[in-house]
LOSE-386796 format. One record per residue: residue in one letter; x, y, z of N, C-alpha, C in turn. Coordinates in steps of 0.1 Angstrom, whole numbers, padded with zeros to 4 digits, always signed. Example, Ala and Ser with C-alpha at 12.3 -4.5 7.8 and 13.67 -1.06 7.14 Angstrom:
A+0132-0057+0078+0123-0045+0078+0132-0033+0078;S+0128-0022+0071+0137-0011+0071+0129+0000+0079;
END
This chain:
M+0008-0012+0000+0000+0000+0000+0009+0012+0000;T+0005+0023-0008+0012+0035-0008+0007+0044+0004;A+0015+0048+0013+0011+0054+0025+0003+0067+0023;D+0007+0075+0013+0001+0088+0010-0011+0087+0001;A-0015+0075-0004-0026+0074-0014-0039+0078-0007;P-0047+0086-0014-0060+0091-0008-0071+0080-0007;L-0069+0071+0002-0078+0059+0003-0087+0062+0015;S-0100+0059+0014-0110+0059+0025-0116+0045+0026;F-0115+0039+0037-0119+0025+0039-0133+0025+0046;A-0142+0017+0040-0155+0015+0048-0151+0007+0061;P-0158+0010+0071-0155+0004+0084-0154-0011+0083;E-0164-0017+0076-0164-0032+0075-0152-0037+0068;V-0148-0030+0058-0136-0035+0050-0123-0033+0058;E-0122-0021+0065-0110-0018+0073-0108-0029+0084;A-0119-0032+0091-0119-0042+0101-0115-0056+0096;A-0120-0059+0084-0117-0072+0079-0102-0073+0075;L-0097-0063+0069-0083-0063+0065-0073-0063+0077;K-0077-0056+0087-0068-0056+0099-0069-0070+0106;A-0080-0077+0105-0081-0090+0111-0077-0101+0102;G-0072-0098+0090-0068-0108+0081-0079-0117+0075;Q-0091-0111+0074-0102-0118+0069-0103-0116+0054;P-0109-0126+0046-0109-0124+0032-0118-0112+0027;V-0113-0105+0018-0119-0093+0012-0119-0095-0003;V-0130-0092-0010-0131-0093-0024-0135-0079-0030;A-0127-0074-0039-0130-0061-0045-0141-0063-0056;L-0148-0052-0058-0159-0051-0068-0158-0038-0075;E-0160-0038-0088-0160-0026-0096-0173-0018-0094;S-0173-0006-0100-0185+0003-0098-0190+0008-0111;T-0183+0006-0123-0188+0011-0135-0202+0006-0139;I-0205-0007-0135-0218-0012-0138-0229-0005-0131;I-0225+0001-0119-0235+0008-0111-0239+0022-0118;T-0229+0029-0123-0231+0042-0128-0234+0042-0143;H-0228+0033-0150-0230+0033-0165-0236+0020-0171;G-0238+0010-0163-0243-0003-0168-0258-0005-0166;M-0264+0001-0155-0278-0002-0152-0285+0011-0147;P-0298+0012-0149-0305+0024-0145-0309+0023-0130;W-0312+0034-0124-0317+0035-0111-0332+0030-0111;P-0337+0022-0102-0330+0017-0090-0324+0003-0091;Q-0325-0003-0104-0320-0016-0106-0305-0017-0103;N-0298-0006-0105-0284-0007-0102-0281-0008-0088;L-0288-0002-0079-0286-0003-0065-0290-0017-0060;E-0301-0022-0065-0306-0036-0062-0295-0046-0066;M-0289-0044-0078-0279-0053-0082-0266-0052-0073;A-0262-0040-0070-0250-0038-0062-0252-0045-0048;R-0263-0043-0042-0266-0049-0029-0266-0064-0030;K-0272-0069-0041-0272-0084-0042-0258-0090-0044;V-0250-0083-0052-0236-0088-0054-0229-0088-0041;E-0230-0077-0033-0223-0076-0020-0228-0087-0011;A-0241-0090-0011-0247-0101-0003-0242-0114-0007;T-0240-0116-0020-0234-0129-0024-0220-0131-0019;I-0212-0120-0019-0198-0121-0014-0199-0125+0001;R-0208-0118+0008-0209-0121+0023-0213-0136+0025;D-0223-0140+0017-0227-0154+0018-0216-0164+0016;G-0206-0160+0008-0195-0169+0006-0184-0168+0016;G-0186-0160+0027-0177-0159+0038-0166-0148+0037;A-0168-0139+0027-0158-0128+0025-0165-0115+0027;V-0158-0104+0028-0163-0091+0029-0162-0083+0016;P-0172-0078+0010-0172-0071-0002-0166-0057-0001;A-0158-0053-0011-0153-0039-0011-0155-0033-0025;T-0167-0027-0026-0170-0020-0039-0162-0007-0039;I-0155-0005-0050-0145+0006-0052-0150+0016-0061;A-0149+0029-0057-0153+0041-0065-0145+0053-0060;V-0145+0063-0068-0139+0076-0064-0150+0086-0062;M-0150+0091-0050-0160+0101-0046-0154+0112-0038;G-0156+0125-0042-0150+0136-0035-0135+0136-0035;G-0129+0131-0045-0114+0131-0046-0108+0120-0037;R-0115+0111-0032-0110+0100-0024-0113+0087-0031;I-0104+0077-0030-0107+0064-0035-0113+0056-0024;H-0126+0053-0025-0133+0046-0015-0131+0030-0017;I-0126+0024-0007-0124+0010-0006-0135+0004+0002;G-0146+0000-0005-0158-0004+0002-0167+0009+0004;L-0180+0007+0002-0190+0017+0003-0200+0014+0014;T-0203+0024+0023-0214+0022+0032-0227+0022+0023;D-0238+0018+0029-0250+0018+0021-0255+0031+0017;D-0252+0042+0025-0255+0055+0021-0247+0059+0008;S-0234+0056+0009-0225+0059-0002-0229+0051-0015;L-0233+0039-0013-0237+0031-0024-0249+0037-0031;Q-0259+0041-0023-0271+0048-0028-0267+0061-0036;A-0258+0069-0030-0254+0081-0036-0248+0078-0050;L-0239+0068-0050-0233+0065-0063-0243+0060-0073;A-0252+0052-0069-0262+0046-0078-0271+0057-0083;R-0273+0068-0076-0282+0079-0081-0274+0089-0090;T-0261+0087-0091-0253+0097-0099-0255+0094-0114;P-0260+0105-0121-0262+0103-0136-0249+0099-0143;P-0249+0091-0153-0237+0087-0160-0229+0098-0165;D-0235+0110-0169-0227+0121-0174-0220+0129-0162;Q-0223+0125-0150-0216+0131-0138-0206+0122-0131;A-0204+0111-0137-0194+0101-0132-0184+0097-0143;M-0172+0099-0140-0162+0095-0150-0161+0080-0150;K-0159+0074-0161-0156+0060-0163-0141+0058-0163;L-0136+0052-0152-0122+0053-0149-0114+0040-0153;S-0103+0043-0160-0093+0032-0163-0080+0038-0158;R-0069+0031-0161-0056+0036-0156-0053+0050-0161;A-0057+0054-0173-0053+0067-0179-0059+0078-0171;D-0071+0077-0165-0078+0089-0160-0081+0088-0145;L-0076+0077-0138-0079+0075-0124-0073+0087-0116;A-0060+0090-0118-0053+0100-0110-0059+0114-0113;V-0063+0117-0125-0070+0130-0128-0083+0131-0121;C-0091+0121-0120-0104+0121-0113-0101+0124-0098;V-0092+0117-0092-0089+0120-0078-0084+0134-0076;A-0074+0138-0084-0068+0151-0083-0078+0163-0084;Q-0088+0161-0093-0098+0171-0095-0110+0170-0085;G-0110+0160-0076-0121+0159-0067-0134+0155-0072;R-0133+0147-0083-0146+0143-0090-0151+0130-0086;T-0162+0126-0091-0168+0113-0089-0164+0104-0101;G-0160+0092-0098-0157+0082-0109-0160+0068-0105;A-0163+0060-0115-0166+0046-0113-0155+0038-0120;T-0151+0028-0113-0139+0021-0117-0142+0009-0127;T-0134+0008-0138-0135-0004-0146-0126-0014-0140;V-0124-0025-0148-0115-0036-0143-0101-0031-0140;A-0095-0024-0149-0082-0019-0147-0080-0010-0135;A-0089+0000-0134-0088+0009-0123-0091+0002-0109;T-0101-0007-0110-0104-0015-0097-0092-0023-0093;M-0085-0029-0102-0073-0036-0099-0062-0028-0092;I-0060-0016-0098-0050-0006-0092-0054-0003-0078;C-0067+0001-0076-0071+0005-0063-0071-0006-0053;A-0075-0018-0057-0075-0030-0048-0061-0033-0044;A-0051-0032-0053-0037-0035-0049-0032-0025-0039;L-0036-0012-0041-0032-0002-0032-0037-0004-0018;A-0049-0010-0017-0055-0013-0004-0051-0026+0002;G-0043-0034-0005-0039-0047+0000-0049-0058-0003;I-0058-0056-0013-0068-0066-0016-0063-0074-0029;R-0063-0087-0028-0057-0094-0039-0066-0102-0048;V-0079-0101-0045-0089-0108-0053-0100-0099-0057;F-0104-0099-0069-0114-0090-0075-0124-0098-0084;A-0137-0097-0081-0147-0104-0089-0155-0094-0097;T-0157-0098-0110-0164-0090-0119-0172-0099-0129;G-0180-0093-0138-0187-0100-0148-0179-0105-0159;G-0175-0095-0168-0166-0098-0179-0155-0088-0180;I-0144-0092-0185-0133-0083-0187-0133-0077-0201;G-0126-0066-0203-0125-0061-0217-0114-0069-0224;G-0112-0066-0237-0102-0074-0244-0099-0068-0258;V-0096-0076-0267-0093-0071-0281-0107-0070-0289;H-0110-0058-0294-0122-0057-0301-0121-0062-0315;R-0132-0066-0321-0132-0071-0335-0128-0059-0344;G-0119-0062-0353-0114-0051-0362-0103-0044-0356;A-0097-0049-0345-0086-0042-0338-0074-0040-0347;E-0072-0049-0357-0061-0048-0366-0061-0034-0374;D-0073-0028-0374-0074-0015-0380-0076-0004-0370;S-0084-0007-0359-0087+0003-0350-0077+0004-0338;F-0070-0006-0336-0061-0007-0324-0069-0007-0311;D-0081-0011-0311-0090-0010-0299-0088-0022-0290;I-0079-0020-0280-0076-0031-0271-0078-0026-0257;S-0085-0032-0249-0088-0028-0235-0076-0027-0227;A-0075-0017-0219-0064-0015-0209-0065-0026-0198;D-0076-0033-0197-0077-0044-0187-0066-0055-0190;L-0063-0057-0202-0053-0068-0205-0039-0065-0200;R-0035-0053-0203-0021-0049-0198-0021-0048-0182;E-0033-0044-0177-0033-0043-0162-0031-0056-0156;L-0037-0066-0162-0036-0080-0157-0021-0084-0157;S-0013-0079-0166+0001-0083-0167+0010-0075-0157;Q+0005-0065-0150+0014-0057-0142+0009-0055-0128;T-0004-0058-0125-0009-0056-0111-0013-0069-0105;A-0008-0072-0093-0009-0085-0087-0022-0087-0080;V-0033-0088-0088-0046-0091-0083-0052-0102-0092;S-0058-0112-0086-0064-0123-0093-0079-0118-0096;V-0082-0118-0109-0095-0113-0113-0104-0125-0117;V-0115-0127-0110-0124-0138-0112-0136-0132-0120;A-0138-0137-0133-0148-0132-0142-0154-0144-0149;A-0165-0141-0156-0171-0151-0164-0165-0152-0178;G-0153-0146-0179-0146-0146-0192-0147-0132-0198;P-0141-0130-0210-0142-0117-0217-0156-0115-0222;K-0160-0103-0225-0173-0100-0230-0174-0107-0244;A-0186-0113-0247-0187-0121-0259-0186-0113-0272;I-0188-0100-0271-0187-0092-0284-0173-0090-0289;L-0163-0094-0281-0149-0092-0284-0144-0103-0294;D-0132-0100-0299-0125-0110-0307-0117-0119-0297;L-0123-0130-0294-0118-0139-0283-0105-0145-0286;P-0102-0151-0298-0089-0156-0301-0078-0146-0300;K-0080-0134-0305-0070-0123-0303-0068-0119-0289;T-0079-0119-0281-0078-0116-0267-0069-0126-0260;L-0071-0139-0263-0062-0149-0257-0048-0147-0261;E-0046-0144-0274-0032-0142-0279-0025-0131-0272;V-0032-0119-0270-0026-0108-0263-0023-0112-0248;L-0032-0119-0242-0030-0123-0228-0017-0132-0227;E-0016-0141-0237-0004-0149-0237+0009-0141-0239;T+0008-0131-0248+0020-0123-0251+0024-0115-0238;L+0014-0111-0231+0016-0103-0219+0020-0111-0207;G+0019-0124-0208+0023-0133-0197+0013-0135-0186;V+0000-0133-0190-0011-0134-0180-0016-0149-0180;P-0016-0155-0168-0022-0169-0167-0037-0168-0169;V-0043-0176-0179-0057-0176-0181-0062-0190-0176;I-0069-0190-0165-0073-0203-0159-0088-0205-0160;A-0092-0215-0166-0106-0219-0166-0109-0227-0153;Y-0119-0223-0146-0123-0230-0134-0132-0242-0136;G-0128-0254-0134-0136-0265-0134-0140-0271-0148;Q-0134-0266-0159-0136-0271-0172-0124-0267-0181;D-0124-0274-0193-0113-0271-0202-0116-0260-0212;D-0129-0258-0214-0133-0247-0224-0131-0233-0218;F-0128-0224-0226-0127-0210-0222-0140-0204-0222;P-0146-0199-0211-0160-0193-0211-0160-0179-0217;A-0172-0175-0222-0173-0162-0228-0185-0155-0223;F-0184-0150-0210-0194-0142-0204-0207-0149-0203;W-0217-0147-0212-0230-0153-0211-0230-0168-0214;S-0219-0172-0221-0218-0186-0226-0207-0194-0218;R-0210-0206-0215-0201-0215-0208-0188-0218-0216;S-0190-0218-0229-0179-0221-0238-0178-0211-0250;S-0166-0207-0253-0163-0198-0264-0160-0206-0276;G-0159-0219-0275-0154-0227-0286-0139-0228-0286;L-0132-0222-0277-0118-0222-0275-0114-0229-0263;R-0102-0235-0263-0097-0242-0252-0089-0233-0243;A-0092-0233-0230-0085-0224-0221-0070-0229-0220;P-0061-0219-0218-0047-0223-0217-0044-0231-0204;L-0051-0229-0194-0049-0235-0181-0063-0239-0175;R-0063-0250-0166-0074-0254-0159-0071-0256-0145;M-0079-0252-0136-0078-0255-0121-0092-0258-0116;D-0092-0267-0106-0105-0271-0101-0108-0268-0086;S-0099-0260-0080-0102-0256-0066-0097-0242-0064;A-0103-0235-0054-0099-0221-0051-0085-0222-0044;A-0082-0232-0037-0069-0234-0030-0058-0234-0040;E-0060-0242-0051-0050-0243-0062-0048-0230-0068;I-0058-0222-0071-0057-0209-0077-0050-0199-0068;A-0053-0200-0055-0046-0191-0046-0031-0194-0045;K-0028-0207-0045-0014-0211-0044-0006-0206-0057;A-0013-0206-0068-0006-0201-0080-0004-0186-0080;H-0014-0179-0074-0012-0165-0072+0000-0161-0064;R+0001-0168-0052+0012-0166-0043+0025-0170-0049;M+0025-0180-0057+0038-0185-0063+0043-0175-0073;R+0034-0168-0080+0039-0157-0089+0047-0147-0081;G+0041-0143-0070+0049-0133-0061+0062-0138-0057;L+0062-0151-0052+0075-0157-0047+0085-0158-0058;L+0081-0160-0071+0090-0161-0082+0094-0147-0088;G+0087-0136-0082+0090-0123-0087+0084-0120-0101;I+0073-0127-0104+0067-0125-0117+0056-0114-0115;P+0056-0103-0122+0046-0093-0119+0032-0097-0125;G+0022-0090-0121+0009-0092-0126+0000-0101-0118;G-0012-0103-0123-0022-0111-0116-0025-0123-0125;Q-0038-0128-0123-0043-0140-0130-0057-0136-0135;L-0061-0142-0146-0075-0142-0150-0081-0155-0147;V-0090-0156-0138-0097-0168-0135-0111-0168-0142;A-0113-0176-0152-0125-0176-0160-0135-0186-0154;N-0145-0181-0146-0154-0190-0139-0167-0190-0147;P-0171-0201-0153-0182-0201-0163-0195-0198-0156;I-0204-0192-0163-0217-0189-0158-0225-0202-0155;P-0233-0203-0145-0240-0215-0143-0249-0219-0155;A-0250-0232-0157-0256-0237-0169-0271-0232-0170;A-0277-0231-0159-0291-0227-0159-0293-0213-0164;H-0283-0205-0164-0284-0191-0167-0277-0187-0180;E-0271-0197-0187-0263-0193-0199-0271-0191-0211;I-0265-0183-0220-0270-0182-0234-0260-0189-0243;S-0264-0199-0250-0254-0207-0257-0246-0198-0267;R-0234-0203-0270-0226-0196-0280-0233-0195-0294;E-0240-0205-0298-0247-0205-0310-0258-0194-0311;E-0265-0193-0300-0275-0182-0299-0269-0169-0299;I-0258-0167-0291-0251-0154-0291-0247-0150-0305;
END
């Protein structure tokens, strides 16, 4: 943790970190830019409740009033959920510091959430889907900053895979080039957000959280920078098949 970083911890999160209890970071862009009020608040509360049900403490991350909030009280969560999209910056690595310096409100994407989680000493982050290489990137050069962040910030990101609208073969190629472990949880296929299979084989497979945690710690012991992408497939009852997508 950087001692002078402008971090504000929710009491529940601060107590959990001091006690060595498990804490899971959550992003906030889906709250401000992904869903309308009041469904966004309902969703955020449900996600936090799911983390608690699993035995961990949720830390939803956002920038408010020039402070990086590591965990939000319910009042803060409501305030963020009521913030119109045009009044909240969508933050990645490039604009996180500017938002804080200007005292603005901002919601964190995968990349920014990883940076803030690492500053706070949180090593696990759960999200829906990561960004990646967009279709037509050979002309547009449109590649999400999430991929490079995974290569340099030591946070394990648990997601349902990359967003299905992306160029998934190219996304896997870039992750390989950047040295990011791509681990499918409990299956050989690489999941694609709403679909349990992308039609691609995952580079790595692991079948237990303990095994994944051991790999995360080993990267640090070996001096290898960056985190891991853990692709946890959506439950079969809720998936939309790749063919339908």
